[in-house]
N, C-alpha and C positions, 0 to 999 in steps of 0.2 A: 472687537475683543475676541480672542480665540476661544473656541469651545474647549471644555475640559472634561476628561474622563479619568478613571482610575487606571484603566489599561486599554490599549489599542491592540487588536489582533489583526495583523496583515495577512489576509487570506480568508476566504469563506468556502473553501472546499470542505470535505467531510471532517478532516482533522481540525482545520481552523474553526469551523462552526462548533465542533465538540469542545475546543478550548474555550471559546466564548461562552458556551453553555455552562461549563463547570465553574468558571470564574464568576459568572453572573449568579450562579447558585450559592456562591460564597459571599454574596452581597456586594461584589465589585460593580462599579458603573463601567460597563464595557462597550466598546465600539469595534465591530468587525468591518474592515475595509477590504474591498476587492475591486480590481481593475476591470473585471468582467461584469456582465449585466445581471447575473443572478447567482445564487449559491450553487456550488458544485458544477459550474459551467465549464471549467477547464479540465485538468487532469482527472479530477474525481469523476466527471461525467464520462470520460473515456476509460475509466478503470474497468477491469474484468470483475472486480468486486467479489473475489473468491474468499470465502471464509474457510480457514484450515488451521490445523494445529501442528503439522509436521514441519519442524525447523531444524537446522543443523546445529543450533545451540540450545542448551537447556533454557536459558533466559528467554530466547525468542519463542520457544514452545510454551513456556509458562505464561507469557504475556498474551499469546494468541488464544490459549485455552480460556483465560479470563475473558477475553473479548467475545468469545463464542457465546457466553451466557448473556451478554448484553444484547446481542442480535437475536437470541432465542426469545427474549422478552422485550422486544424493541418498543412496543407500546408502553410497557411498564416503565422502561428507562426514560422515555420522553415525558410521559405524564400529561401530554396535551394532544389535542386533535390538530390535524393539518388539513386545510380545505382541499388540498390536492390528494389526500389519502396518505397512507403510510407505505414506505418501502417494505417489500416482502422478502423474508429470508426463506429460500428454498433449501430445506435441510436434507440434502440428498446423500451426504457422505462423499468421501473422496478416495479413489483407488490410486495408489502410487506403485508403479512397477518396480520390481527388484531388478537392478542392473549392476554391472561391474562398476560403473562410475559412481553410484551411490552406495557402494559397499554392501549390496544386497539389503540395504536399509537396516543393517545391524545396529549402527550407532543411533539412528533416529528411533528405532524401536526401543532401545535402551533409554533414550530420553523420555519416551512416552511412558514406559514402565515406571521410571523414577518419579514421574509427576502424576501418576494415576490417570493418564489420559487413555481412553478406550481405543483399542485397535483390534483388528482381526487378520490373521494370516490367511491369505488365499493362495493355494497352490495353482498351478497352471490349469488343472481340470476344473477347479472352482471358478476361475476367471472365465474360462470358455463356456461354462454352464450358465453363468450369470450374464455374461456379455458376449454372446455368440458371434457378434459382428466383428470381433477383434481377431487379428492374426498375430500369433505370438512368436513369429520368427525374430531373430536378432538382426538389427541393421546397423548397430553402432560400429565405429564412431560416426557421428552425424557428418554428412557430406553435403555438398552443393550439387545441383543437377549437372553442372559441367564436369564434375569429377568422375573418373572411371568407377564403375560399379554402383553408381547411385541407384537406389531402389532395389538392389539385389541383396538378398539375405547374406549375412557374413558368417553364418554357421551356428547351429544350435538354436535353442528356443529359450524364451524367458521362463524362469522358474515359477513365476507368479507375481504376487504383489502383496501389499498390505492395505487393507481397507480401514479408513478412519471415519467412524460414524459421526463424530463431532465436526462436521464440515458441510459446505454447501456454497451458495452464492446469493447475492442480493439482486433482485430482478431489475432495480432501477437505482443505480448509484447516485445519480444527480438528485433524485427525490430524497434519498437518505440525508443529503446535506441540507435540503430544504426543511426536512423534518426537524433537524437539529437547530436550524435557524428559528423555526417557530417555537421550539422549546426554550431557546435562549431568550427570545423576545418575551416569552411568558414570565421568565425569571428577571426581566428588567434590562436585558441586553438590547443593543441597537446595531443595525446593519446598514451599510452604505455601499452602493455598487457604482460601477463606472467611475471609480475613485482611484486614480493612480498616484502612488507616493513618489515624490521627486526629491524629497530631502528628509533626512533624519536629524532632528535638532537636539542639541545638548545644552546643558547649563554651563556656567563658568567652571564647574568642577569636573566636567566631562561626563556627567550623568545624563541619561535620557530625559529630554524635556518634551518631546512630542514629534509630530511629523508635519510636513507641508505637502499639499496635494498639487496636482498639475494645474488646477484652476486657481492656484495661489492661496487657497484657504489654509490656515494654520489650525492644528488641533493639538492641544496640550495633553500630556499624560506622562507620569513618571515611569510607566512600564509599557514597552512595546514587545509583542511576541511575533517573531518572524515565522509564519506558516505559509510562505509564498510559493511553495512547490518549486517548479523548475526555475523560477526567478529568485530563489532563496539566496543563491550566492551573490547576486547583484545587490540585494538588500544588505547582506552582511558587509560587503565592500562599502556600500553607502554609509553604513553605521560605523565603519572602522573597527569591526569586530573580528577580523580574521587573524590578527597577529599571533595569538597563542593556540590557534586551531591546528592540531595534527591531522585531523580528518576534515576534508573539504567535500563540497558537493558540486555537481554540474548537471546539465540537462542532456538527456539521451532520447533520441527519437525512437519510437516503437510503433510497430504495425500489428494490428490484431485482425484476424481473418474471420469473416462470417460466410459459411457455405451452407447449402441446404442440408437439413438433418438426414443422415444416410440410412436411418432405419425408421420404419413406420411407427413402432411402439416405443418412441423415444422416452415417453413418460415412465416406462419401466426400466430403461437402461440409461436414462439421462443423468448420470452422476458426473461429478468432477473427476478428471483423470490427470495424472502427472506422469510423464514417460520420458525419462532421460535417455532411453535407448534411441528415440527419434528426436529428442530435444524439443518436445512440444507438450503443452497442456491443453485440455479442452473442458468445456462446460456447455450445457444447453443455453441457447440464446433465444429471446422472444421472437416470435414470427416463424417458429419451427426451423431455426437455424442452429448450427453447431459453431461455437466460438473456438478459435484456435489461437493460442499465444505461443511465443517462443521462449524457450528456457536458455537462450543466449549461448549456443555452442561456440567453441573456439573458432570454428571455420567461418563464422559470420562476422564481418566487420561491424564494430559498434560506431554509430553515427552520433558523435557528440556535437551539439548545435548551440547556437545563440537562440534562446527562447523567443527573442523578438524578431528573428530573421531565419526561418528554416522552411524547407519544402514540405508542405502539408499533403502532398500527393502520395498515393501508394507507389511502391517500387517493385522490383523483381522479388524482394523479400516476401511479399504477400504470397506469390505463387510458390516460393520455396517452402514456406510453412505448410501450405495446403498439400503439396506433394509429399512432404515428410509424413504428414498425418495419414495420407492415402496408403503409405506402406503398412500402417497398422490397421487401417479400415479400408479394405479393398473396394467396398461399395461406395466410397466417398465420391460424390460428384464435384468437379471443380469448374464452376461457371467461368465464362470469358469476362463477365463484368465483375470487377473487384468491389466487394462490399466489406465493411468492417469499420475500423477506427484507426486513425493516425493521431497519436498524441505524444506527450513527453513524459518521461520519468524524471524525478529529481533524485539523483543517485549519489550516495556517499562513496568514498574510496573502497569500503569493504561491503557495501550494500546493506549495512546495518544503520538504522537512523540515528540522528543526533537529537536527543531530548535533553536540553541543557540550558544553563545560564550562559553568560559570556564574559569577556574581559571588560565590556562596557556596562557599567552599572545600570540596571533597568532594561537591558536588551536580552531577550530570551529566544530560543530556537527550537522549533519542532520541524526538522528538515531532513532531507535525504530519505524521505518516506515512500516515494512512489514505487509502484510495482509490487510491494509485499506488505504494506502497512495499512491498507484500507480496513482490513479486518480488525486492526487494533485501535481504530479511531476513537471509540468511546473511552477506552482505557487511557489512551494518550491524552485525552481531554482531562481526565481525572489527574493523571500524572503531572501534566504541566501546571494545572491550577494549584496543586499541592506544592510544586517546586517554586512557583512564583510567590506564593504566600509565604513560604518559609524563608526564602532568600531575601525577600523584601523586608522581612522581620529581623534580618541580621544573620541568618545561618550561612556558614561558609560551606557551600556544597562541594567545592573543589577539594577542600581539605577533609571533609567528612561527608561523603555522598549520602543523600537521603535514602532511607529504606521505605518502600511503599508497600503497605498491606493491601492485598488484592481481596476485595470484599466477597467475591463469588467463590473463589477457590480456596481462600484462607491462607495462601502463600504470601511470603514477603520477598520482594525483589530489590536488588541494589541498583539504584538509578545511575550509579557510576558506570555501569555497563554501556550506557548510551552517551558517555561524555564526549565532548568535542576534542578533548585532549588525550583520548585513549590511543593505544597502539592499534594498528590494523589487526583485526580479529581474524586469525588464520583458520578458525573453525568455520568461517562463513563459506557459503557456496560461491560467493562472488558472482552471483546471478540473481535473477528475479526471485529465486527460491529463498533467498535470505540466509 
């Protein structure tokens, strides 16, 4: 006889575990399934885990600011101990450079002002005083090393940037997922690993009935939430849930660089930075390293892959990102041995996630989240639990999108913004910046 739960959550990354936690706190009997050996082992473990508030859309910024307060009081949000300890939020702040490509941040600053999110204008002299290791020459547009003029200034200097104090990073993203697992278990949730879903089962009326695993075991539930990260599109196809989706997701390979920290007093200058002039972002990484990620410039080809069959090795892209950052940090050392992370993003067509129900009754989605939604995981858990509860009770979310009250900031957001049936959002950056 099949096991039975109120809800199955496919995925135990940081968002999947958060969804499991919030449903369990509502009294649902939940089961998180993951094909990997432990919570946060996949894309979450490879995440840069940056917490920030600057987004190209008001809705994105509002959600991120709400998320910031969860991370600020992580222990309070969890309410339980973890034998491995708790993930630590390094509340460093984030400096975003003013560039032509981001409109000198005028729109983002307007978003911050409208939402009451703190920010500070830093002119070039302030940047140089606070971060003397940075060179403020302009290098845009981003180029590849084989292009003429790579590494040569293109004229003029950056005017400065905007510093966002409500920002930082999580020191151990995989641990944060484990923390959420322990909190969910304390609320009555169950987790099962090395469990690959091979079938989504439905009843005679086309409603979700449960799942079948690779070992042949069947698990019944009237609700299944797809939080499968880079595998999300495969699960949607398996469930027959793609028919009315105007926004789709697919898996994108990403490489993150770790190089030795270029300054001795990194604890004083070790903030998060985002710099579209060189198309890279940085943050301190444990072990006295500097982490470098790409902001996906047009000159770099995007490598869309099958999440079950892709090259997990570093490529020339690793060196390119390091060299671009060396334009801004002349003292940066680039070792011959490549260190860092090769992982996958789960990317939607406009790089804005889908938090929604579906055309299949009982099938829900928290997908297209990789790259810029780690910071929103605690809020996404609350959002999805509220959505599942209301829709299962009969609410038509497609006709009347739910309005979610944000408990920390007091704002209300329209969850229709994250609909699977929306038009592509032209305000998006169409990159990891969201």
